[in-house]
Steps between C-alpha positions, in 0.01 A plus 500: 500500500357317213713472182475370149501130435829524330821688596559832314778518244721797435290753297167381612249768608381459845141629592450563869142515618451803745182612637319677197797492251797298380854589557752378233858394511740317262679182632877518438608165659619370835181599680524875399271737321546852370208741519388856542445625860425828658827661605427573867171337607596160367781477757288653780183284438647182354487336160134436508427862438732544206267593212213635711707779640696560185180663374553773746829595336615595148820296560582145593823319565601166318584238770632142496359308791425145595179365344368395844570840646310682218218240513454515877179330591336558166446246228679523163530329173733490195307686241670556156159598374616682189724215355229417240512873388868598517825302488688513816853644488777263554532415870851644532381834365208510739710421800776738397262786429326443831825487700621823336200680637538381866525804733393750244212736555240494216198692402180356635146530381223261595363528148808502275812399704393259773672171623319301234609741229863463625519113491314456167737745347795293636357179382363601158647842421143633513331646808145386571268480795197292499379670827506827342322373180236351731444828677488699187249251360284547808535160654723275700596482851751780459206747547568459875851612440368821350275568783758421771763703322270803494428479870862435593613791281246722665597380851873552440444843341292615780761396761783672312293819468415505872863462602 
């Protein structure tokens, strides 16, 4: 597991590099993050599948887990990439809002309510996803996510129809 050159501070956005997409979490201190994860598959398949398998569901659950467990063998970085555009909310508000959501099921949409939207809304009060913007503009590595999502959705739907 490779990490940032500096230690995260409470309220920092954590970008986790998965194969073909990025998963996002918000650091809440003491080695823990809060993030959106699929309600069932995340427990079954492990943290590394968090966002990828959420795309197969219209809901996700907010979880608080150790950063190292969510990251697994992937690389990550602190990425407060919207600080130049939006003023971050006070750290106490970010953490309080995030912790209030732990354990709750939330609506999930890869295009409008994904893990990146979730954490940017917590930090800035505005939801945003650079991954979605890259896909909608026709570029970026997230194109892989769209293709993979379509394939997985097809496979899971075929399985459920045949059972």
